[in-house]
C-alpha positions as CSV (number, residue, x, y, z in Angstrom):
1,M,0.0,0.1,0.1
2,G,1.5,3.5,-0.9
3,H,1.2,6.5,0.7
4,E,-1.5,8.1,-1.3
5,Q,-3.6,4.8,0.1
6,D,-2.4,6.0,3.8
7,K,-4.6,8.9,3.5
8,Q,-7.3,8.9,6.3
9,H,-10.5,8.2,4.8
10,M,-14.0,8.0,6.1
11,Q,-17.5,6.1,5.1
12,I,-20.4,8.7,4.7
13,G,-21.6,8.3,8.2
14,A,-18.6,9.6,9.7
15,V,-18.4,12.4,7.3
16,A,-22.1,13.2,8.0
17,E,-21.4,13.4,11.8
18,R,-18.7,15.6,11.3
19,T,-20.6,17.9,9.4
20,G,-24.1,17.7,10.4
21,L,-25.4,17.1,6.7
22,S,-27.7,14.4,6.2
23,L,-26.5,11.1,4.3
24,R,-29.2,12.0,1.3
25,T,-27.6,15.7,1.1
26,I,-24.0,14.0,1.0
27,R,-25.2,11.9,-1.7
28,Y,-26.9,14.7,-4.0
29,Y,-24.0,17.0,-3.4
30,E,-22.3,13.9,-5.4
31,E,-24.8,13.4,-8.2
32,V,-24.7,17.0,-8.8
33,G,-20.8,16.7,-9.2
34,L,-19.8,19.0,-6.2
35,V,-18.1,16.8,-4.1
36,T,-17.3,13.1,-5.4
37,P,-15.6,10.5,-2.7
38,S,-12.0,10.1,-3.3
39,A,-12.5,6.3,-3.4
40,R,-14.6,3.5,-2.9
41,T,-14.2,0.3,-0.6
42,S,-14.1,-3.0,-2.5
43,G,-18.1,-3.5,-1.3
44,G,-18.9,0.0,-3.2
45,F,-19.0,2.0,0.0
46,R,-18.0,5.8,-0.7
47,L,-14.8,7.0,1.1
48,Y,-14.0,10.6,1.6
49,T,-10.8,12.4,2.7
50,E,-10.4,15.6,4.6
51,A,-10.0,17.3,1.4
52,D,-13.6,16.2,0.7
53,V,-15.0,17.2,3.7
54,A,-13.3,20.7,3.5
55,R,-15.5,20.7,0.2
56,L,-18.7,19.8,1.7
57,R,-18.0,22.8,4.3
58,V,-17.7,25.1,1.5
59,A,-21.1,24.1,0.0
60,M,-22.5,24.3,3.6
61,G,-21.3,27.9,4.0
62,M,-22.7,28.6,0.5
63,K,-26.2,27.4,0.7
64,P,-27.7,29.4,3.6
65,L,-26.6,32.6,1.6
66,G,-28.6,31.4,-1.7
67,F,-25.8,30.5,-4.0
68,S,-26.9,28.1,-6.8
69,L,-25.5,24.8,-7.5
70,E,-24.0,26.4,-10.5
71,E,-22.3,29.1,-8.2
72,M,-21.2,26.4,-5.7
73,R,-19.8,24.7,-8.5
74,E,-17.9,27.5,-10.0
75,L,-16.6,28.7,-6.8
76,M,-15.0,25.3,-6.0
77,E,-13.3,25.1,-9.6
78,A,-11.7,28.7,-8.7
79,R,-10.4,27.2,-5.4
80,D,-9.3,24.3,-6.8
81,A,-7.4,26.4,-9.6
82,V,-6.0,28.7,-7.0
83,G,-4.5,26.1,-5.2
84,D,-3.0,23.8,-8.0
85,Q,0.6,24.9,-8.5
86,G,0.3,23.3,-11.8
87,V,-2.2,25.7,-13.3
88,A,-0.5,28.4,-15.4
89,D,-0.2,32.0,-13.5
90,G,-3.0,33.5,-15.8
91,E,-5.6,31.1,-15.1
92,R,-4.7,31.0,-11.3
93,A,-5.2,35.0,-11.3
94,A,-8.5,34.8,-13.0
95,A,-9.5,32.1,-10.7
96,R,-8.3,34.7,-7.7
97,E,-10.4,37.2,-9.0
98,R,-13.7,35.0,-9.4
99,L,-12.8,34.0,-5.6
100,A,-12.7,37.9,-4.7
101,S,-16.2,38.4,-6.2
102,F,-17.6,35.3,-4.7
103,Q,-16.1,36.9,-1.5
104,A,-17.9,40.1,-2.2
105,D,-20.8,38.9,-3.0
106,A,-20.9,36.8,0.5
107,E,-20.2,39.9,2.2
108,Q,-23.2,41.4,0.5
109,R,-25.5,38.7,1.4
110,C,-24.3,38.4,5.1
111,A,-25.5,42.0,5.4
112,T,-29.0,41.2,3.7
113,M,-29.4,38.4,6.1
114,R,-28.0,40.8,9.0
115,R,-30.7,43.0,8.1
116,R,-33.5,40.8,7.6
117,L,-32.5,39.0,11.1
118,N,-32.6,42.2,13.0
119,N,-36.1,43.0,11.5
120,A,-37.1,39.4,12.4
121,E,-35.8,40.0,16.1
122,A,-37.5,43.3,16.4
123,F,-41.2,41.7,15.4
124,A,-40.5,38.7,18.0
125,Q,-39.6,41.5,20.5
126,T,-42.8,43.6,19.6
127,L,-45.1,40.2,20.3
128,Q,-43.6,39.7,23.2
129,A,-44.2,43.4,24.4
130,E,-47.9,42.9,23.4
131,L,-48.0,39.6,25.3
132,D,-46.4,41.3,28.6
133,A,-48.9,44.3,27.9
134,T,-51.8,42.1,28.2
135,G,-50.9,40.0,30.9
136,P,-52.0,36.3,31.4
137,A,-55.3,35.1,29.7
């Protein structure tokens, strides 16, 4: 067994436990090409590495911000290109620009979510104040 096979592999259940994602979601991300298991056992069970788990965490971060599957795929491709020393400098620079664009977009989406959360919390406080003012039933 070579060093490449010595990498720590996890089965899907362990990955689900570590990420909090359901087995169904992990399999779905595989179906749509976002995160492909690094290997399979002889019995066909999916095996994941730390890098695969990191990709799942990227998808987890993008989903609540409303990024589409296509955007998730594009971001992962850009991340791969930025980290790949075999990629031409021009291509790596373009990938860094795409990452910077995603980062700015994510910041903007977070700001929108913060505003929505503030509005929701203010609404909940208003309801609580109304309950407090009317006393017990």
